[in-house]
N, C-alpha and C positions, 0 to 999 in steps of 0.2 A: 201601547196598553191593553189589557182586557178588560173588558166592560165590567159593569159591576154586578150585573146578572149570572155571568159566566163564572165570574170567581166566585160568586155567593155560593152556586150550585157545586164548583168545585170543592169547596170546604163542608157543605153542609151536606151532598147524598152521601158520605159516611162519616159523621161527627167521629165516631169513634176512634176510627185512623188517623182524622186529622188531631186530636188532641193528643195520638201516640206519639206522632212526629214533633208536634212541639213539645212534650215531656222528654224527647232524645235530643232538643237541642242543649248545647253544653252548658249555655247557662242559665236555662229554664232550671235544667236537671239541678245543677249546682247550686242553685239557690233552693228546691226542694230538698234535696237531700240536707243542707244545714239546717232546715226548718224542720225536718222529721227527727232530726239529732238531738235539737235543740229545744223544742217549744217543750217536749216532758220536766225540763227545767224550772218553767216560768210557775209561780204561783200567785202572781198577785202582778195588777194592773201596773206597778212601778218596775217590775221583773220586765215585763213585756215593754214598756219606754225605753228601760234601759239596753238594752240589745237592739240598736237603730237596725241589724239587717233581720230579724224575725218581725219587727215592727212595720216596716216597709213592707217586707210581704205578706203581712196580714192585709196593711190598708190594700196593696191591688188587687187582693183574691176579690175584695169586697169592692172592688171598683172607685175606692175612696184614694188612690195616687195622689191625684192633686189635693188632697189636704191632709198627706204625711205631716207637712212642716207645722200643722196647728195641734200643737201637740195638748194646751191646755184646753184645747175645745174637745179633742177626742177624750182627753182623761175625764172629762166630764159625761162624756157619752157611756163611758165605762163604767165610773163608779156610781153614776146611778140605775145603770141596769134597765130590765125594761119591766119589771114586776108592777108597777104601779103605771097606772093608766097617765098619770102624770110626771112621769121621768123626760128625763133631758131627750132621750132619741125618741119616745114617743109621739112627744110635742114639735119635731121635726117633720119637713113634709117631704122628706126623702126616707121611705126604708130600707135604706142600705145601711142605713144608723143601727136601725132596730136589729138587721141579721147581724152587724158587727159585733153590738151589745150583748147576743143571744150567743154568737161563736165565742166570746172573750169575756165572759164572766166568770168571777173568781166566790162561787157561794162558800161561805160556810153551811156545816150542817147545823138544821134546825134543832135543839136540843133546852131540855127543862130539866131542873132537877125537884123533888120532893121536898116535901118542909115535913118536919117535926110536928106534932102535936102542939099547937097553943095552949093549952091548958088541961087541965085535971077535966080528963071525962070525955076529950075532941077527939076526933081521930085526926088523922096522921094526912096531909094532902096529897094526893097521888101526881106524878110529873105528869104535865099536859101539853104537848104541842100540836097547835093548830096551823092549817096552810096558810100563806100570806095571800091566796088569792081563792076567791069564789070558782066551784065547780058548773059551769055552764049545764042546763038541762039535760043534756046527752055529749057525750064525748066519743068523737070518731077512734077507734081502734081498730080499724081495718088494715087489710093488706099490710105496710110494713111498720104502720104506728105500733109505737110501743113509750111506755112508759116505766123504769127500774130504780128501785132505790131500793135499802136497807135500812130497817129498824133496828135498831141497838138498844139493849137496856142492862145499865148496874142493878144486878138481883140486891148485892151487898158488897162490903168492902173487897171482896176476894173474885166475885162471880160478875162476867159479863157475857150475856147471851145475844145473842143477832139472827135473822132471818132477811133474806133478797127478797122483794117482792117485785114481779113482772106481769106487767098486766099489756097483756096482746091479745091478738083475733084468737088464739089458742088458750091460750089461760082463761079468757072470758067465757068461753064455750060451757060453762058449766053453771055460772050466774046470771049470764046476761043475755036475751031473745037474741039480741041482736047486735054482735061488737062495734057495728057502725054506728050503734047509738045507746050506747052501754048510758045508763043512768046514771045518776050519785047515787044511790042505794042499791045499784047493780055492783059500782064499782069497789063500795065500803066493802060489799060482802064478799066479793073477791079477795080482798086486801085479807079480811079476817079469814078465810077460807083456807089462805096458803100460809097465814100464820098456826093455824091450827093444825095443817097437814104438818108445823115444823115439828111439831111433836115436844114430850116434856124436856127433852135436851136443849130444845130452845128455847121459843117464847110461846109455848101453848099453852092459855089461858092466866099468861102473865101481862099480855098485852091486849088491849080491843080499839076498834076502829070505830068512826060514826061520823055522823055529819052534822055541823053543826047547826046554829039558828042563821047561821050566815050564808049557810051553804056549801062552806067550804071544810076541807074532809079534818079530822081529829085524831088524833093519837094518845092515849090516858094509860099507863100503868096500872093493873089490876090486882088484886092478892090472888094466891095461888097457894094451896097446900096439899099435898100428896102423902102415899101412904108408902111411896114405894114399890116395885114391881114385886116385892111378895103381900101387899095389900094388907098386912099389919102394920100395930103402933112399934117404934124402933126399928133396931136392924143397923145395917152398917153399907156401905159403896151400895150397887143398884135395889137395896131395899130399906136404905135411909127414907127416914121420912123429910119434906122439904117443906118448908115453910117461909112465903115470900109472901111482904108487906107490900101494901097498894104505894104507900106514902112513905113519906120519912126522906132524910137527905142521903138515907142509902140508899136509894132508888133515882135513878135518872132515864131520861128517855132523848134519844138523838135520833132523825131521818136525816138521811145522805141520799143524794143520785149515785149511780155508779153508772160504767158505762154499760152501752145496750148492750144485747146479747150478738148483734152483729155489724158489722159494717154500713150494710144496704138499712138498718132501720133508722126510721125516723121519731125523734125523740118527740113525745106528747106532755106537756105540762099538765098535772093533775094537781096544781097549787102552791108546788115549793120551786117552780121555775125547773127550764130544763137543761141548764148549762151544767155538763159535766167535766169541766176544766177542759182546754182546749188541747190538753194532751190527747184526751179522746177524743175529739171534734177533729184530729189532724188529717184524716182523709177526706173530710168533709171540704175544709179549708185550702189542702192541694189540689183537689178536684176544681175549683172555684179559681184559684190562681191559674191553673191550666186555661180555662176558660177564657179568663180574662187576658190572660194574655196572646191568645188566639185571636181574640176578638181587636185588642189593641194593635199587633202587629199588622194584622189587615187593614185596620183602618188608618194602618201610616202609609199605605198605597191608594185607599180609595176610604174615604168617610161614607160613602153608601153601605159598602160590604160589613164594616163595625157596626153600623146602625141597623143593616137586615139581621144579621145573626144575632144583635142584641135582643132586638123585637121579637126574634122566632124562639130565644130564651125565655123572654118575660112573659111574653102573649098569655100562656094559657092560666098563669098568676091573677090575672086581671079581672076584678070583680065590676069595674063599673068605668066609665069615662073620666071620671075625677081620678081615677089612676093614672088615666092616660095624660091628662091635665098634669098631673102633678110631676112629672119626670119628664124633661127636656127631649132628650132622645127619642121615646115615646111618641111624645107630640108631634115631634121633627117626620117620623115615619107617617104618624096618620094623618100630617095637614099634607103632604107628601099626595100619598093617596087620592083623598079627596078634595084637593084642589082649594084648600085654606091658605091663608096669607100665614106666612113662622110668625106672628106675633098675634095674641088674641085680643089685646086692647080688655082683657075683661079685667077694668079697676074695681068694678062693686059684686056682688054678690047677684045681681041680676044679669047683668053680664055673662057671670060665670057660668049661671044656671042656664042662659039660652047658649053657650059654646058648648057645655055638656049634652044638651040636649041635642042638638045640631051633630054631634059626634055619634051619638048614639042613634040617631037616624040612618048614619051612612056607615057606621059599622058595627056587624054585627057581635060585640062582645063575648056574648056564651057560646058562639060558635067556634073559638078559639081553645076549646077543649074538645075538636076534633084536632091532631096534630095534620090533617090534611090539609082542614082551613087553614089554618096558621101558613103553610108552605107555598099555598097558592093567595095569600092576601100578600107574605113577604114579597114574593114573586113578582106581584103589581106594582111592589114599591119600586124593586130593585131595576123594573122595566121604567119607570116613568121618571123614577134616577137618573139611568141613562140618558133618556130623551134630554132633560133639563141641565147635567151635568157632564154629560160625557159622549158630545157629539163628534168628537175626533177620533174614537175608538168606533164609533158607529154613525158615520157621515148619514146615513139615509134617516136618521131619524131625527136628525136638524130640520128635515122637514116639516116633523110634526110636533115639534117642541112647544111651540107655542099654538098649536091647533086644538088641543083639546083631545085628541087621539085617545081612542077607547085604551085600558090598560091591557085589556086583551088580545085586544091585538099588537101592543108593543112587545106584550110576552111573547108571543109567536113568534113576533120578527126577530127579537134576540136567538129564540130557539132555533131559528130556520137556520139563521147566521152561525150559529156552532153545531147545526147538525144535529141537534135533540129535540 
């Protein structure tokens, strides 16, 4: 049997090739092809759960394979979504459920219809749509991060016009001083600029965007009048006058998410949710499925390899020791490296705080933003795991299994054995 450190290094040294090999395996390729061919037909939670093959694939992609049987529980996760801080998924202590709910949400477009005048001398009310969540003081649109949605409005019984809004580092360059820290006002200005740039043939002058008192984006229909291309009253075709009322039952407004501009883009929530429908997220899900399959199959041979691969994947996302304690697998890796018992006994908030402080003093979580630091930490774990669990594959390590040998020496011993 190959030791944990060697097995981990064989997989991790070229993760792209390892994933390609996994994707080529007949069972994995067959299930992925089925998912890609059928997920576009899924338009609701019921549709997803009615197809056991799709549902099982989705669950495995997010590391929830052991919860596939719990359909009532998972239905609650999906139907509640993640828009509210008090939603079911957000109240669970496992962020896998939040990720699953984001990937498999089925949002309806946020929409509104204007109203006719309430009485003589009263103005018709415009159609107004407000975001369901407030914007933070600044939003990060750097790198591959992007929000993309359509603003659509019915002007009268026969005319509907729309404009696609794309918010990313490139489109914000003209309005935001720093796309990585775009303010609420800069985001609203960027949207208004794209509406204006759409021209009279679209929604220029017919919709305005602002920030409400709750710091959320709001969209509102506005009155519009144009004399046409000739600038003179009357006329027909391109010269015809255009008169659009701000309100009334003839005006509608809808905001709906659309697929991002590329598969490499990362969705940013500007208050309407990031869900694009699972068909638009297919590549994200199949990538996650491949990684989960790779980790699971490696774990069938050696639990330590699965733990090492999982920690390497999750480490860059960790913000504090609480993130480690909230995940059993991450806790096992951390406890192994720093020599803590498997169970914390943290039955009280004070005990939990002490545990967090101890882990924080032993592990520099901020350093995990550096891939080299993550790799070094995971290799330390693998070496110690071998000393504690795989002494048959590395008999010399049995001499040190209970002696507190330094992790760096263990790593060096293992590397020497494998010729690296």
